[in-house]
N, C-alpha and C positions, 0 to 999 in steps of 0.2 A: 468565345475565347475567355471571357472574364471568369467563367467557372473553372476552366482548365488552369488558368493562372492562379486562382485562389487555392486550388488543391495542391499546386506545386510549392506554395509558400506557407502552407498551414504548418504550425509547430508540431513537432513530434517529440515524444519522450524517449530517452535511451536509458534503460535500466541495466545495471551491471549483470544481473541474473533475473531471468523471467521465463518460467515461473520460479517461485522461491518457496521453500518449506520451512516452517517453524515447528520444531518438535520439542516437547517438554513433558515432564511427569506432572500429572495432576493430583498426586497423592496428598499434597497439602490442602487440597480442596479450594475453596473460594480464595482468589488472589494468587493462585499458582500461575506462573507465567513463563514464557520463553520468548526470546528475541533473536532477530537476525539483522546483521548490518547489510545495507544496500546502498548503492551509489546511483544517482540519477543525474542526467544531463538533458537539456532541451535544445533543439535546433529548429528554427532560429530561436534566439533568446526571447523569453517572455518575462514580464514583470508581475509582481504581486500574485503569486500562485498559492493555492492552499491544497493540502492533501485531504481527500475524502475517502473514508473506508466504508466497506460493506462486508457483512459476514453472513454465512448461510443460516446460523442459528443464534441470533442476537440475545436470546434469553439464557443461553448457556456459555457463550464465549464472546469476548470483545476483541476487536482488532484496532490497534492504534498506531500512529506514526509520529515519531519525534524527529525533528521539529514538526509542527502542524502546518507549516507553510514556509515560503521563502520570498524575500523581496525580489530576487532575480533567479530564474532558472535558465542557464545558458550553457556555453560550451565547457565551462569549468565544472568538474565533477563535484556534486554535493552529497555528503554522507547523510543518510537517514537511518533510523532504527525502526523496524517493524516488530510489533509486540502483540502476541496473543495472550489473553488472560482469562482464566476460568471465573465464571460468575456464579457457579453453583458448587455444591459439595462434591468431594472427590469421585464417588462412584458414578455420579450423574454427568461428570465433565468428560470422562474418557470417550474418545472417538476421534473421527477425522472430520474436519470442517473445511469449507472453502471460503475464500474471501477475495476482495479486490482492493487495491489502492489506486485511486484515480487522482490525476493532477487537474485542478480546475483553475482557469483564468477567467474570473467573473463567472458567467454561466456556461462557459465553453469547456468541454473536456479535451485535454491534450492526449491523444492516443500514443501508444497503447497503454491501457491500465496494467498494473502489476498484478499478476495472478498469484494468490497466496494459498497454500495448503497448510492447515494447522493440524498437527497430529498430537493428541494428548494421550499419553500412555498411563 
């Protein structure tokens, strides 16, 4: 029964939109970026969380979240900004990339992660 009880009380993330798409022009080359606003809540409340990002091609594109973490993730909605940024010259940055934003409490990931598609035109 302990396993069943633990699974019922495990924290979950609630994203306002999941998946989300960030679309921007890469014509300015290195440093070109696009952002999208997102809102996240956690149930039940968890403390001292950090946002961890991963992207399909980290040599060409970066994925960041601002703020990088929160003292508390709970029932009140918290606004975050998800940003994709080109790391290479314009012609090499164009394309579609995938990424994720995960919420970590210590070494534990709070599911689900946010699925991000980055489209550079």
